[in-house]
N, C-alpha and C positions, 0 to 999 in steps of 0.2 A: 734568341735564347737557345733554341734547339741546336742551331748550327755550332754554337760556341760552348755549350755545356759539356761536362764529362759524359762518357758513353753509358750513362745509367739506363736501366730498363725503363720503358715508357708504358704507362697504363692509360688507356682511353676508356673512360667509363661515363656514360650518360644514359641512365636507365630510369625513365619516367613511368611510374605506375599509374598515375591518374590520367584522365582523358586528355587534358591539355598538354601543351609543350612549351617550354620556356627557352628552348635553344635559340640563341641569337646568331646573327651573321658572323660575329667574332668567334663564337663557339665552333661554327661550321668551318671557318677558316683555320682555327687552331687544330681541329681534328684532321683536316686535310693536310696541313703541314706536318703533323705528327706521323701520319701514315706514310709520308715520304721517307721516313727513317725506318724502313722495314727491318733492318738488322737489329733494332733496339726494341721494337714493340713486342711486349710479352702478353698483353691482355687487351681485348677489344670487347666491350659490352655496350650495345646501343639499342635503346628502345625509344623511338622518336616518330615524328610524323612522316608520312609518305614522301612529302616534298623534300624534307631534310635527308631522309634515307637515300633518295635518288641521287643526292649530291655527294654523299660520303661513300656510297658503295663503289663508285667508279675507281677511286684509288686503291681499293682492296683487291689488288691483283698481283701477279708475280709471286716471289718467294718471301715468306716471313720466317726466317730461320729460328727466331726465339719465341715465336707465338705459341702459347700453351692453352689459351682460353679465348674462344670466339663465340659471342652471342649476338645475333642480329634479329631484332623483333620489331618490325613496323607496327604502329598502333592500329592500323586498319588492314583488312584483307586486301592483298594485292599480289598478283602473280609476279614476284620479282625473280629475275634470272640471276642466279649466283655466278660470279665470275669464274669462267672455266679455266683461266690461267693461274688461279690462286693455288699456292702450295704452302704447307706448314708442316714440315717433317716432325716437329716436336709437339704437335697439337694433342691435347689431352681432354679438353672440354669443348664440345661442339654443339651449339644450339641454333637452329634456324626456325623462324616463324614466318609463314606466308611466303616462303621462297621456293622457287623452282630449282631443285638440286637433284638431278637424276641419281638413282641408287647406284648406277655404274660410273659415277663421277670419279675422275682420277684422284680427287681429294680423298674420298672414302676408301678407295682401293689402297691408298698409301697410308691411311690413318690407323695403322695397326696398334698404336700405343694409346688409343682412346680409352679414357676412363668413363666419360659420359657422352652419350649420343642422344640428342633430342631433335626430332623432326616433327614440328607441330603445325597444325592447320595446313597440311600438305595439299597444295593445289591439285585439281584433277589432272592437269597436264603432266604431273610428276608421279602419279600413282604407280606403284610397283607391286609385284606379286610377293606373297610371303616367302617363297623359296629364294627370291632375289635378296630380300632382306636377311634371311638366314645365312646366306652365303657370305654377305659382307660382315655380319656380326660374328660369324665363326672365325674371322681373321682378327678379332679384337679380344684376345684372351684376358686382358686386364679390365674389361668393361664392368663398371659398378652400377651405372645408371643407364636405363634404356627407356625412352619416352617416344612413343609413336602416336601421332594424332592426325587423323584425316579431316579434311574440310567437312563441316557439318552437312549431313543430308545427302552426300554424294556416295553412291555405291561403287565398290570395287568388284568388278567381275573376276572371280577366281578361276584360274586355270588349273584344274585338278590334276591334269596329266603331269604338270611340273612338280606338284607336291609329292607324287609317288617316288620321284627320284631324289627328293631333298633329304640330306643327311640329318641325323639327330645330333644336336650339339649340346655341350655342357658349358655353362657359364659359371664357374666356381666362385667368381668374385662379384656376381650381380647381387646387389642389395635392394635396388629400387627399380620397379617396373611399372610403367604407366602406359595405358592404351585408351584411345578414343576412336570409335568407328563401329563397324558392323560386327555382330556376333560371329558370323562364319569366318571372318578374316582372323579374329583373335584366336579362334579354335584351331585354324590351320597353322597359325604361327606357333602357338603354345604346344601343339602336339609334337613339336620337334625340339623343344627346349627343356633342359633340366637346370634348375638354379637352386642348389641345396642350401644357400645362405641368404635367401630372401628375407628382408625385414619390413619393406613397405611395398604395397601393391595398390594401384589406383586404376579402376576400370570404368569406362563410360560406354554404354551401348545405346545406339539410336533406337527409336521406337520401331519395333518389328512385331509381327504376328506371333511368332514362336521363338523361343530361345533354347539353346542347348549348350551346356557349359562343362562337359565331362573333362575336357583338356585343361580348363582353368582350374577345376577342382584338383586334378592330378598335379598340375604345375605348383599349386600352393601347398598341397599335402606333402610334396617332396621336400619342402623347406624344413630345416631343423631349427630355424630361428624366429619364426612367426609366433607371436603370443597374442591370443585373443581372449578377452575377459569380459568386456561389456560392450553394448552396442546402442546406437541411436538410429532409428529408422524414421526418416522424415519425408513428407510429401510436399510437392509444390506444383506449380502449373506445368512443369516440364516432365515430371515423373516422380520416381522414388529414389532416395539416396540412403544407403546403409553405410554408416561409419562405425568401425569396430576398433576398440581400444584395448590395450593389454590389461589395464585396470581402470576402475571407475574414476580415479583421481588423476589420471594421465590426460593431458590436454591434446596430445597429438595422436590421431588415429593411425593405425598401421595397415588397415585395409578399408578401402572405399570402393563401393560399386554403385554407379548411377545407372538406373534402368529407365530409359526413356519411355514415356507413355502419355497419350492424350487423355483428357478426362473421360472416364469410362473404362480405361484400360490400366490405370496406374497400379491398382492393387493386384490385379490378376497377373500383370507382367512381372511385378516384383515377386509374387508368389512363385512363378515359374523358375526364376533364377535362384531365389533363396532356398527353395526346396531342394534343388539340385546341389546346392553348396552346403546343405545342412550338416554334413559330417565335420565341416570346419568349425561349426558353432557349438560343438559339444561342450566346450569350456566356457561359453558365454553364460554368465549368471545374472547379469543386469541388462534390461532392455527398456528403452524409451521409445514411445511412439509419438510423433509430433506432426503437426501441419505447419509448414514454414510460411506463416502469414500472420497478419495482425488480428485476424478474426477467423472464426470457424468457417470452413468451406462447405456450402450446401452441396456442391458438386461431389466432393469427396464423401460426404455422408451418404449420398444416394447412388454412387456409381458402382458399388460392388455388392455382390451377394454375400450373405453370411458365410457361405462355404469358402469364398475367396479369402476372407479375413482369417478363418480358422486354418486354412491351408498355409497362410502366411505365418501364423503363430507356431505351427507345427515345425517350422524350421529351427525353433529355439526351445527344444524340449527340456533343456536343463536350466532354464531361467528360474531364478528364485525371487527376483525383485523386478516388478513391472511398473513403469510410470507411464500414464496416458495423459497427454496434454489435451486441453479442452476442445481443440479442433478435431479430435478423433473420437471423443468419448461416445457420442451418440451412436454411430454405426458399429463401433466395436462392442459396446455394451449389448446391443441387440443381437450381435453375432455370438454372444456368450450365453444365450438362452437355449437350453437343451430340450429337445423334444423327447417323446416317449421312446425308451429303449436306447437312448444315447447316453454314453458314460462321460461325465465331466472329467474323469481322470485321464482321458486320452489327450486332453489339451492342457499344455503347461503342467505336467504332472508334478514337477518339483516346486511350483510356485508357492512362496511363503507370504509375500506382501504385494498388494496392489495399491498403488497410489495414483490419484487423479485430481485434476483441478476442475471442480464442478461449476456449471453455470446454473441459472435459475431453473431451467427445465431438465437438468440432469443430476440434481442433487442426490438422487437415490438410484443412479444408473446401474450400479453393479450389485445391488442388494440381492437380486435373484441368483446371480453367479455365486456370491459368497454363501448364501443359504444352501445352495446345492452342494457346494464343496464341503460345507460343515456337516451336512447330512450324510455325505459319503465317507466321512471320517478323515478328510484331508483339508483341514481348515486353512483359510487364507485371511490374513489380517488386511482390513480395508482402511486406507488412510485418505481422508478427504482434505485436500489443500484448499483453504478458503479463497486465496487469491488465484485468479486464472494465470496459469504459468505456461509459457512457451519456451522451449529450449533455445538459448541464443546461439546462433551460428555465425 
């Protein structure tokens, strides 16, 4: 069929989201035959098992003169070597997951027309310095999407001497930036990038003792298009995730930051990062605190001091509406008890309504805070939600 059909463009698309794989031997043969028609293939998108990927990756070599979109994503971590003879002069969208593709690859050197570059779960054998990435990206003026994610838990040793010579670059078309890895790497990278039209930012930091994010703050503050209006801060076994939305009714967040943290460090780690980013949250008027689990977490209730929770809340000084899910009620309510000489107005000074889902032992959890604010002349309306509610993610 391929040999005798008109020279229409060929799209190869087999992207399995779920764990299993339904690709048959006939599918593999069909993909292999289609890849022989390099001058017609315009899109390749494959997410499949390692065994299947090993079979189809071999024909992806030589020049593909029409190829604009390439996404290769094995379902499991494996250090695949991307074909070094591959060429695609028209490539615009390029995503690799679990692949070894050196930053100095001839493909990246020639891909000056890229609109999207995603290198995800980068194996340790391919780790590159921030200045090397900056140099490649500086040659991609049309770039709209940049996604860099290192393999979980592996540290990249930074060579500071190289960064001193790295040029500052502007990416006027960049709308979406995503990073996963260590805090120091993202800071080194973002210290040299300006993106005035950012619309979506996703950040994931591994668990560390200290966090410093002035370059992330500057990077996001320079954008003219980010709109932040409401936020959900949730905790789970891996750490804390803040998702910020332009409005409360919008379902897609425009800023996500995941701060890794073991039990005992989740609240304090989140407070470090969010305090530093607090200028970004001046327009956030709605905040939800949640524990992402089916039941309250004793570890979360006992892991942080009241000062940690208060520090966390001070990142959102303009919040008017606060919702507290039942997994967080106990520890948060005790953190809102003020001692002699402490002013309740210093914490959430603009708060107008506090809603929470009480359990049997927390039905009156926030009464003391409400009374204190009432006596101070800054009343807060308390709303008790009878059914235990946890925000669906």
